[in-house]
C-alpha positions as CSV (number, residue, x, y, z in Angstrom):
1,M,9.0,-40.1,-45.5
2,V,10.6,-42.5,-48.2
3,K,12.2,-39.5,-50.0
4,N,13.5,-38.0,-47.2
5,L,15.1,-41.1,-45.7
6,L,16.6,-41.6,-49.3
7,T,18.0,-38.1,-49.1
8,I,19.4,-38.5,-46.2
9,G,21.4,-41.4,-47.2
10,I,22.6,-39.9,-50.1
11,G,23.7,-37.0,-49.2
12,C,25.9,-38.8,-45.9
13,I,27.2,-41.3,-48.5
14,V,28.5,-38.5,-50.8
15,G,29.8,-36.7,-47.6
16,W,31.5,-40.0,-46.7
17,L,33.2,-40.4,-50.3
18,M,34.2,-36.5,-50.1
19,A,35.8,-36.8,-46.7
20,G,37.3,-40.1,-46.8
21,C,38.9,-41.0,-43.7
22,D,38.9,-37.8,-41.8
23,T,37.9,-37.7,-38.0
24,P,36.3,-34.5,-38.2
25,G,34.4,-35.3,-41.5
26,R,33.2,-38.6,-39.8
27,R,32.1,-37.1,-36.7
28,L,30.2,-34.3,-38.7
29,R,28.4,-36.9,-40.7
30,S,27.2,-38.7,-38.0
31,A,25.7,-35.8,-36.0
32,A,24.1,-34.4,-39.2
33,Q,22.5,-37.8,-40.1
34,A,21.5,-38.1,-36.2
35,T,19.3,-34.5,-36.8
36,G,16.7,-36.2,-39.6
37,N,17.3,-33.2,-41.4
38,P,18.6,-33.7,-45.1
39,E,19.9,-30.1,-45.1
40,M,22.3,-30.9,-42.6
41,C,23.9,-33.7,-44.5
42,R,24.6,-30.8,-47.1
43,V,26.3,-29.1,-44.4
44,A,28.7,-32.2,-43.9
45,E,29.2,-32.3,-47.6
46,H,30.2,-28.8,-48.0
47,Y,32.6,-29.1,-45.3
48,A,34.3,-32.4,-46.0
49,D,37.7,-30.9,-47.1
50,D,37.6,-28.3,-44.4
51,P,38.6,-30.1,-41.0
52,L,38.4,-26.7,-38.7
53,R,35.3,-25.8,-40.5
54,A,33.7,-29.3,-40.4
55,Q,34.6,-29.0,-36.5
56,A,32.5,-26.2,-36.0
57,A,29.6,-27.0,-38.0
58,T,29.6,-30.4,-35.5
59,F,29.5,-28.1,-32.6
60,L,26.3,-26.3,-34.2
61,I,24.5,-29.4,-35.3
62,E,25.2,-31.5,-32.3
63,N,23.3,-29.0,-30.3
64,L,20.6,-27.8,-32.9
65,R,18.4,-29.7,-30.5
66,G,16.4,-27.8,-27.6
67,H,17.0,-24.4,-29.3
68,Y,14.2,-23.0,-31.2
69,T,12.4,-19.7,-32.6
70,R,9.6,-18.3,-30.4
71,T,7.7,-15.5,-32.4
72,F,4.0,-14.6,-33.7
73,D,2.4,-13.5,-36.8
74,L,-0.2,-10.7,-37.3
75,V,-3.2,-12.1,-38.8
76,E,-6.7,-10.9,-40.1
77,R,-9.2,-12.0,-37.3
78,K,-11.6,-12.5,-39.8
79,T,-10.1,-14.7,-42.1
80,G,-6.7,-15.7,-40.1
81,E,-4.9,-14.7,-43.1
82,K,-1.2,-13.6,-42.6
83,T,-0.5,-9.7,-43.1
84,D,3.0,-7.8,-43.1
85,Y,2.1,-5.2,-40.4
86,S,4.6,-4.7,-37.8
87,L,4.1,-3.9,-34.1
88,F,7.5,-3.1,-33.5
89,R,7.0,0.8,-33.9
90,K,8.2,3.4,-31.5
91,E,4.6,4.6,-30.8
92,I,3.3,1.0,-30.2
93,T,3.8,0.3,-26.3
94,A,2.3,-2.6,-23.8
95,R,0.1,0.1,-22.9
96,N,-1.6,0.5,-26.4
97,Y,-0.9,-2.2,-28.7
98,R,-4.5,-3.6,-28.2
99,A,-5.9,-0.7,-29.1
100,W,-3.9,-1.0,-32.5
101,L,-4.8,-4.3,-33.0
102,D,-8.6,-3.9,-32.4
103,S,-8.3,-0.4,-34.8
104,L,-6.8,-2.7,-37.5
105,G,-8.5,-5.7,-37.1
106,L,-5.8,-8.0,-36.2
107,A,-4.7,-10.8,-34.0
108,V,-1.2,-12.2,-32.7
109,R,-0.8,-16.1,-33.4
110,Y,2.2,-17.5,-32.1
111,R,4.4,-20.0,-33.3
112,T,7.6,-22.1,-32.9
113,E,9.9,-23.6,-34.7
114,N,12.4,-26.1,-33.8
115,D,16.0,-25.8,-34.9
116,E,16.6,-29.3,-35.4
117,E,14.1,-29.6,-38.0
118,A,14.1,-25.8,-39.5
119,M,17.9,-25.3,-40.1
120,T,18.5,-24.8,-43.3
121,A,22.3,-25.8,-45.1
122,D,22.4,-22.3,-46.4
123,Y,21.8,-20.2,-43.2
124,L,24.2,-22.5,-41.3
125,I,26.9,-22.4,-44.0
126,R,27.1,-18.9,-44.3
127,N,26.6,-18.1,-40.1
128,I,29.6,-20.4,-39.8
129,D,31.7,-18.6,-43.1
130,L,31.1,-15.4,-41.5
131,A,32.0,-16.3,-37.8
132,F,35.6,-17.4,-39.4
133,E,35.8,-14.6,-41.8
134,A,35.6,-12.2,-38.7
135,R,37.9,-14.2,-36.9
136,E,40.5,-14.1,-39.8
137,R,39.7,-10.8,-40.8
138,Y,39.9,-8.2,-37.6
139,P,43.0,-8.6,-35.8
140,W,41.5,-8.4,-32.1
141,A,39.6,-11.5,-32.9
142,R,42.5,-13.6,-33.2
143,H,43.1,-13.7,-29.8
144,Y,40.6,-16.1,-28.8
145,S,41.4,-19.9,-28.1
146,D,39.4,-22.2,-30.6
147,S,37.2,-23.4,-27.2
148,V,35.8,-19.6,-26.8
149,F,35.4,-19.0,-30.2
150,M,33.5,-21.8,-30.6
151,R,31.2,-21.2,-27.6
152,Y,30.5,-17.6,-28.0
153,V,31.2,-16.0,-31.7
154,L,30.3,-19.0,-34.0
155,P,26.8,-19.9,-32.4
156,Y,23.9,-18.5,-34.8
157,R,21.6,-17.5,-31.9
158,I,21.4,-16.2,-28.4
159,D,18.1,-16.8,-27.3
160,T,14.7,-17.5,-29.2
161,E,15.0,-14.8,-31.6
162,E,14.0,-15.1,-35.3
163,L,17.1,-16.4,-37.4
164,T,17.9,-13.6,-39.7
165,D,21.4,-12.2,-41.2
166,W,22.2,-10.6,-38.1
167,R,26.1,-10.9,-38.7
168,T,25.7,-8.8,-42.0
169,F,23.4,-6.3,-40.4
170,F,25.9,-5.3,-37.8
171,R,29.3,-5.7,-40.0
172,T,27.8,-3.3,-42.5
173,R,26.9,-0.7,-39.5
174,Y,30.2,-1.3,-37.6
175,E,32.9,-1.7,-39.9
176,P,33.1,1.9,-41.2
177,M,32.7,3.2,-37.8
178,I,35.5,1.0,-36.5
179,D,37.8,2.1,-39.7
180,T,37.5,5.7,-38.5
181,M,37.4,5.4,-34.9
182,A,40.0,7.3,-32.7
183,G,42.4,5.2,-30.3
184,R,43.2,1.4,-29.9
185,K,41.6,-1.0,-32.3
186,D,41.5,-3.9,-29.4
187,I,38.8,-5.8,-27.8
188,R,37.5,-3.2,-25.3
189,G,37.8,-0.4,-27.5
190,V,35.9,-2.1,-30.3
191,A,33.6,-3.2,-27.8
192,R,32.9,0.1,-26.2
193,L,32.3,1.7,-29.8
194,I,29.6,-0.8,-30.4
195,I,27.9,-0.5,-26.7
196,R,28.0,3.2,-27.0
197,D,25.9,3.0,-30.4
198,V,23.5,0.6,-29.1
199,R,22.5,2.3,-26.3
200,K,22.0,5.5,-28.6
201,W,19.0,3.6,-30.4
202,F,18.0,0.8,-28.2
203,G,17.5,0.7,-24.4
204,F,15.3,-0.5,-21.5
205,H,11.9,1.0,-21.3
206,P,9.2,0.1,-18.8
207,E,6.4,-0.1,-21.4
208,A,8.3,-1.9,-23.7
209,L,6.3,-4.0,-26.0
210,M,7.5,-7.7,-25.2
211,L,5.2,-10.0,-27.0
212,K,8.0,-12.2,-27.7
213,P,11.1,-12.6,-25.5
214,A,13.7,-11.7,-28.0
215,F,13.9,-9.3,-30.8
216,T,15.5,-9.2,-34.2
217,P,18.2,-6.8,-34.8
218,E,15.8,-4.8,-37.4
219,E,13.0,-5.1,-35.1
220,A,15.0,-3.6,-32.0
221,M,15.8,-0.8,-34.0
222,A,12.5,0.0,-35.2
223,C,10.9,0.0,-31.7
224,G,14.3,1.3,-29.9
225,R,13.1,-0.1,-26.5
226,G,12.7,-3.6,-24.6
227,E,13.8,-4.9,-21.2
228,C,17.3,-5.9,-19.7
229,N,17.1,-9.4,-21.5
230,S,16.5,-8.1,-25.3
231,A,19.1,-5.6,-24.8
232,A,21.5,-7.9,-23.6
233,D,20.6,-10.3,-26.8
234,I,21.4,-7.1,-29.0
235,F,24.8,-6.2,-27.6
236,V,25.6,-10.0,-28.0
237,L,24.7,-10.2,-31.6
238,A,26.4,-7.0,-32.3
239,L,29.8,-8.1,-30.6
240,R,29.9,-11.5,-32.0
241,A,29.4,-9.8,-35.5
242,M,32.4,-8.1,-35.1
243,G,34.4,-11.2,-33.8
244,I,34.1,-10.4,-29.8
245,A,33.2,-13.3,-27.7
246,A,30.1,-12.4,-25.8
247,T,27.1,-14.0,-24.2
248,K,24.5,-13.3,-21.3
249,D,25.1,-13.6,-17.7
250,M,21.6,-14.1,-15.5
251,I,20.4,-13.4,-12.0
252,P,17.1,-15.2,-12.2
253,V,16.4,-13.3,-8.7
254,W,18.3,-11.1,-6.4
255,G,19.1,-11.4,-3.0
256,T,18.4,-8.2,-1.6
257,S,16.4,-6.6,-4.1
258,D,13.3,-7.6,-6.2
259,G,13.4,-8.9,-9.4
260,G,16.9,-10.3,-11.4
261,H,18.7,-9.1,-14.1
262,V,20.1,-10.2,-17.4
263,E,24.0,-8.8,-18.3
264,T,25.7,-8.9,-21.4
265,V,29.4,-10.0,-20.5
266,Y,32.3,-10.0,-23.4
267,F,35.7,-11.9,-23.1
268,D,39.1,-10.0,-23.3
269,E,42.1,-11.3,-25.0
270,L,42.8,-13.8,-22.2
271,G,39.3,-15.0,-22.2
272,N,38.5,-13.0,-18.9
273,P,35.1,-11.9,-18.8
274,V,34.1,-8.2,-18.8
275,L,30.9,-6.8,-17.9
276,L,29.2,-4.3,-19.8
277,D,28.6,-1.7,-17.0
278,T,30.8,-1.3,-13.7
279,G,29.3,-4.5,-12.1
280,E,27.5,-1.8,-9.2
281,W,24.3,-4.0,-9.8
282,L,26.3,-6.8,-8.0
283,A,25.6,-5.1,-4.9
284,A,22.0,-6.6,-4.7
285,G,23.5,-9.5,-4.2
286,P,23.2,-12.3,-6.5
287,P,22.4,-15.7,-5.1
288,R,23.5,-17.3,-8.4
289,I,24.9,-16.4,-11.6
290,Y,24.5,-18.4,-14.7
291,R,26.0,-18.0,-17.8
292,M,24.2,-18.7,-21.0
293,E,26.0,-21.4,-23.3
294,F,25.2,-22.8,-26.7
295,D,25.8,-26.4,-25.9
296,R,23.7,-28.7,-23.9
297,S,24.8,-30.2,-20.4
298,A,23.2,-33.2,-18.7
299,E,25.0,-31.8,-15.8
300,A,23.1,-28.5,-15.8
301,A,20.1,-29.9,-16.5
302,R,20.3,-32.0,-13.5
303,R,22.1,-29.2,-11.1
304,F,19.7,-26.1,-12.7
305,G,16.7,-27.3,-14.4
306,Q,18.0,-25.7,-17.3
307,P,20.6,-27.5,-19.9
308,Y,22.0,-24.3,-21.0
309,F,23.3,-22.7,-18.0
310,R,26.7,-22.6,-16.2
311,A,27.2,-21.4,-12.6
312,V,29.6,-18.6,-12.6
313,T,28.7,-16.7,-9.6
314,G,32.5,-17.6,-8.2
315,E,33.8,-15.1,-11.2
316,Y,32.0,-12.1,-9.4
317,V,31.3,-12.9,-6.1
318,A,32.6,-14.7,-3.1
319,T,30.4,-17.8,-2.5
320,S,29.9,-20.7,0.0
321,N,28.9,-24.3,0.1
322,P,26.9,-24.6,3.2
323,R,25.2,-27.7,4.4
324,V,21.7,-26.8,5.6
325,A,19.2,-28.5,8.1
326,F,15.9,-28.9,6.9
327,D,12.9,-29.8,9.3
328,S,10.9,-32.1,6.9
329,V,11.7,-34.3,4.4
330,A,11.1,-33.9,0.9
331,G,7.6,-35.1,-0.9
332,P,8.0,-37.2,-4.1
333,D,7.6,-34.6,-6.6
334,E,9.6,-31.8,-4.3
335,R,13.3,-30.4,-4.2
336,A,15.0,-28.7,-1.6
337,A,16.0,-25.2,-2.4
338,L,16.7,-21.9,-0.7
339,A,14.6,-19.1,-1.2
340,V,15.0,-15.6,-0.9
341,F,12.2,-12.6,-0.3
342,S,11.2,-11.0,-3.6
343,N,8.2,-9.7,-5.2
344,E,6.4,-9.9,-1.8
345,R,7.0,-13.7,-1.7
346,W,9.5,-16.6,-1.1
347,R,11.4,-17.4,-4.3
348,P,13.3,-20.6,-4.6
349,A,17.0,-18.9,-5.7
350,V,19.2,-22.3,-5.6
351,W,18.6,-25.8,-5.4
352,A,20.2,-28.4,-3.3
353,E,23.0,-30.6,-5.1
354,R,22.2,-33.7,-2.9
355,R,20.3,-34.6,0.4
356,E,21.5,-36.8,3.4
357,G,18.5,-37.1,5.4
358,K,17.5,-33.7,6.5
359,V,20.5,-31.9,5.6
360,A,21.1,-30.6,2.3
361,L,24.0,-29.6,0.3
362,F,24.4,-26.5,-1.8
363,R,27.3,-25.3,-3.7
364,E,28.6,-21.5,-4.9
365,I,25.7,-19.4,-3.4
366,G,26.3,-15.8,-2.8
367,R,27.1,-14.3,0.6
368,G,25.3,-11.6,2.7
369,I,21.8,-13.0,1.5
370,L,18.9,-14.0,4.0
371,Y,17.8,-17.5,2.6
372,L,15.0,-19.7,4.0
373,P,14.9,-23.3,3.5
374,V,11.9,-24.6,1.4
375,L,10.7,-27.4,-0.4
376,T,9.1,-27.0,-4.0
377,D,7.5,-28.9,-6.5
378,G,7.8,-25.9,-9.1
379,R,4.4,-24.9,-8.5
380,S,4.2,-24.0,-4.8
381,V,6.9,-23.2,-2.1
382,R,6.6,-24.7,1.3
383,P,9.0,-23.2,4.1
384,A,11.1,-25.9,5.9
385,G,13.5,-24.5,8.0
386,R,15.0,-21.6,9.8
387,P,15.7,-18.8,8.1
388,F,19.6,-17.6,8.2
389,R,21.8,-14.7,6.7
390,L,25.2,-16.2,4.9
391,D,27.2,-13.7,6.5
392,P,30.8,-12.5,4.3
393,R,32.5,-15.5,6.4
394,S,30.4,-18.1,5.6
395,N,28.8,-18.0,8.7
396,L,24.8,-19.1,9.1
397,Q,23.4,-16.8,11.0
398,Y,20.0,-18.2,11.8
399,H,17.0,-16.1,12.9
400,E,13.8,-17.3,14.6
401,P,11.8,-15.1,17.3
402,N,12.3,-15.2,20.8
403,L,8.7,-15.0,22.5
404,D,10.3,-14.3,26.3
405,R,12.4,-11.4,25.0
406,L,10.6,-8.3,23.8
407,V,12.5,-5.6,22.6
408,T,12.0,-2.0,21.2
409,I,13.4,-1.5,17.1
410,D,14.2,2.1,16.3
411,L,12.4,1.6,12.5
412,T,14.1,5.2,11.3
413,P,16.9,3.7,9.2
414,L,14.1,1.9,7.4
415,I,12.0,5.0,6.0
416,R,12.8,6.8,3.1
417,E,14.7,10.3,3.7
418,A,12.0,12.3,2.2
419,E,9.1,10.6,4.3
420,R,10.7,10.7,7.8
421,D,8.6,13.6,9.0
422,T,5.4,12.8,6.6
423,L,4.8,9.1,7.0
424,N,1.7,8.2,8.8
425,P,2.7,5.4,11.0
426,N,-1.2,4.2,11.4
427,H,-0.8,3.2,8.0
428,Y,2.1,0.3,8.7
429,Y,2.4,-2.4,11.1
430,V,5.8,-4.6,11.8
431,A,5.1,-8.3,11.6
432,Y,7.8,-11.0,12.5
433,W,8.4,-14.5,10.7
434,T,6.9,-17.4,12.6
435,G,9.0,-20.3,10.5
436,Q,5.7,-20.5,8.5
437,D,4.1,-17.2,7.7
438,W,4.5,-13.7,8.8
439,R,2.7,-12.4,11.9
440,E,1.7,-9.2,13.3
441,C,3.5,-7.9,16.3
442,G,0.2,-6.4,17.9
443,H,1.9,-3.4,18.7
444,P,1.5,0.4,17.1
445,I,4.4,2.1,15.3
446,V,5.1,5.3,17.3
447,H,6.3,8.5,15.6
448,R,8.0,11.1,17.0
449,P,8.2,14.3,14.9
450,G,12.0,15.5,14.9
451,G,12.9,12.5,16.5
452,S,16.0,12.1,14.0
453,E,17.7,14.8,16.4
454,G,15.8,14.3,20.0
455,G,15.3,10.6,19.7
456,L,13.7,7.5,17.7
457,A,11.8,9.2,14.9
458,Y,9.8,5.7,14.3
459,S,9.7,2.9,16.8
460,V,7.8,-0.2,17.4
461,A,7.7,-1.9,20.9
462,G,7.0,-5.3,22.4
463,V,8.6,-7.3,19.4
464,P,10.2,-10.6,19.8
465,D,13.8,-10.5,19.4
466,G,15.7,-12.9,17.2
467,A,13.5,-12.9,14.0
468,I,13.4,-11.2,10.8
469,Y,10.8,-8.7,10.2
470,G,8.7,-6.8,7.8
471,L,7.4,-3.5,7.8
472,F,4.0,-4.0,5.8
473,D,1.5,-1.5,4.4
474,K,-1.9,-2.3,5.9
475,R,-3.9,-0.8,2.8
476,T,-1.8,-3.0,0.5
477,G,-0.6,-5.8,2.7
478,R,2.7,-5.2,0.9
479,T,6.0,-4.3,2.7
480,Y,7.3,-0.9,2.7
481,H,9.9,-0.6,-0.4
482,R,10.9,-4.2,0.7
483,R,12.0,-3.3,4.0
484,I,12.5,-6.9,5.3
485,F,15.4,-6.3,8.1
486,R,16.7,-7.8,11.6
487,N,17.4,-6.0,15.1
488,G,20.9,-4.6,15.0
489,R,21.3,-4.0,18.9
490,G,18.0,-2.0,19.0
491,T,18.1,-0.2,15.4
492,A,16.6,-1.9,12.3
493,R,19.2,-3.4,9.8
494,R,17.8,-4.2,6.5
495,F,18.7,-7.4,4.4
């Protein structure tokens, strides 16, 4: 401990003597000393006479805290000794990896390394120098402002991947391709070349082995498959290595479909976001879209529970700032939220900015989505208000069952085209949302073969009007392909 403190002190004194009264140098030295990591004072000393790179180093060092590597080692089960064997092979999947481990007598041992403690001067200096070299070397990279460069080119990581020399890995791969490419060598042209290439050797696969949240480029190339988040990581690192500003935009949960999504976004010459794909996936209705940032934000931590998120929903879809009435007061550990129906349950999607009694204010939430006011402590979710659809004009269309008005609803639009003459109605039932849970309406679904031409193919009678409804499978208790719907003048309309 005494030796470490002495090293920190000597390193920072040397940095002070070399940098004199330079303001970027002083801030860098202060940031380095605050980490308690002697290696960071070496970084401050290295950039003492380079104000621009000192500013970049300060940005990274001030935000080291909270970033980390999450990975694992393969160890011998009998001895615990670490091995060099890799599970990242095309033949190993989420389905069969345990059999591989058993046959080899190996076990997975997880470990976490915090950047503030483990970061070395050599690694950080090399990352900074390569980032600046890309900016100076590639004409398309010179368009970015200092702010965009700092946030979306300079950072040495995008997720919790192991830290490798990924900039050199991708530069070695793409510089020859770019040198011989046809067409304009601008941001979009170079980005498209990189995107096309990555898709040749890495892509989504439902059986991808995801024992850790992020791959290194070498691991990604060896196994060839992952899920949307790990794929986005690889795209971002490849683009940044070639001087193109990039990050990830995340939809934690969809509003009109199951699951969520992570998408790579890069920035054009004017700093405008460009999606990798056409953006058709936005049709699934994002309640909220977040952009991954490297620098911490206390405001983001307060609003979203994640210090590295920034809400960017309004950059893609129309949003509203509704005030929503709740029918109960939050408990001491509960927060007011709006939930969406996803994966057979109500999942919190956006949290209230503030509450005034039983009224909560929400900001920048997507329209065209069915929301349920809930109270949540992070573990459980408690319904706390009337469900409503936020329509394209920002109107709140509430849905609650009218038990005095029973109606017949044509269910045919809910049934998949290929099943409209074969689906057995006795296997399904319609339920409505009471305000606290789903309740079966008690009337059977009627099927009239050929009804698509001569009348209703599938219908249900005796249903309370005005509610939200679900078409459920009696055998599994799950909805039929997430068929949650409303009554649109006698015809089922999906949310």
